[in-house]
N, C-alpha and C positions, 0 to 999 in steps of 0.2 A: 627458149621462146615458147615451146609446147605447154609447159606447166603454167606459164602466165596466162596464156590464151585459155587454157582449161579453167583456171581459177576465175577469170574474168567472165567467161561464159556462164559457169555455175553461178556466180554471184548475180549476174543479170537475170537468170532464170529465177533464182530465189527471190530476188527484189520484185520482179514482175508478179510472181505468185503471191507474195506477201501483200503487195499493193492492190491486187485484184481482190484478194480476200478482205482487206480493209475497206475497199470500195463497197462491197457487198454488205458489210456489217456496220458501215458509217451511220452514226446517230442522226446525221442530217437526212439520210435516206429513210423516209417515214414508211413508204409503201413500195412493194415490188410486185409485178404481176407474174404469172407463169410464163407469159410470152417474153418478158424481160429476162427471166431465168434461162429460158431456152436460148435466147440470143447470147446471153452471157456464156452459156455452155459452149456455143459455137466459137466464141472468142477464145475460150480456154483450149478447145480443140486445136485452134491455130497454134497457139503456144506449144501445146504437146507435139504437134506435127513438126514445128521448128526444132524442138528438143530432140526429136527422134531422127532428125535429118542428118545427124553427126555434123553439126556446124563447126566443131573444132575436133580434129582426130584425137583419139587416145582414151576416150571415155569407155568404160566397161559397161556393156549392155544397155540397160535403160536408166543409167545413173542420172542423166539430165532430166528425164521425164519425172523422176521422183520428186524433183523440185515442186511439181504441180500436183502431188498426190493428195494433199489435204483438200485442195479445191475439187480435185476429181471425185473423191469419195463423197464430199458434201453435195456436189451437183448431181452425181449418180443417185444419191438418196432422194433428192427432190424430184429429179427427172422421172424416176421409176415410181416415186411415191411408196418407197419400200419401208414403211415405218414398222410394220410387224416384225420384219427381219432385224431392223436396227435395234428395236426394243428388246427383242428376245435374245440377240447375240451380244447386247451391250456388255462391255467388260471381258468378253472372251478373247484370247490371243488371236484366234483365227477368224475374228469377226470381219465380214465384208467391209464394214464401215469403221474399222478400228481407229482411224485418225479423225472421226467426227466427234468433236466435243459436244456434249448435250447442250451446253450454253450457246455454242454457235448455231446449232440447229434450231434452238428455240428463238434465238434473236431473228434468224432468217424467216422461220415460220410466222413469228408475230408481225413481220413486214408484209407477209402475204395474206394474212388473215382476212382483212376487210376488203381486199381489192375487188372480189366478185360482187359485194354488196354495193360499193360506190359506182361501179361500172354500169349498173342496170337498176333502174328504179323497181323493176318487177322481179328482181333476184329473189326477194323473199317468198315469192310464190312458186319458185322453181324448186321442186322437191330435191333434186340431186345437188343443187347449191346449198340447201339447208343441210343436207346429209353431209356434204363436204365440210360445211362450217362446223358441224357436231364432231366429225372426225378430227379436224384440226384442233378443236378444243380438247378433245380426249388425248390426243398425242401431246399438246401443250402441257397438260396436267402431268402426264407421264415424264415428259422431259424435265419439268420443274422438280418433280420428285427425284429424279437422277441428279439434277444440279444440286439440290439441297442435301442429298446423301453425300455428294462429293465434298461439299463444304464442311460437313461434319467430320470427314475422315482426314482432312488436311490440316 
């Protein structure tokens, strides 16, 4: 019985993780705000808490939580806005964001790009919003060059 329960639990966690990632990257989702990303992060934390609660006995360490590692690294990157680390460490085996594909990051960033503009007609007058848009543009260019570099190597 134990093996069956473990397999079912791992499959459920992996399915949940994959579904959440697809939801975030879905083409139908045109825009996402930082607030929505923060709420999504809280939902993923709930999944991780479930995984760490030993819902089924017999898992080694954080095996179940690893089902959510791709989402966790992607959300951490966006929550901390840690682009300099991501870009500097990209491709390094010890990278903090090893599991974040540049294509995935680019897709999510593109969905966030215009949210501050549309939410406030005065946004173009606010310097830090303009600076953030410039930063997003710069990061997007760098991600695109990583994505293009990847497609040439495969």
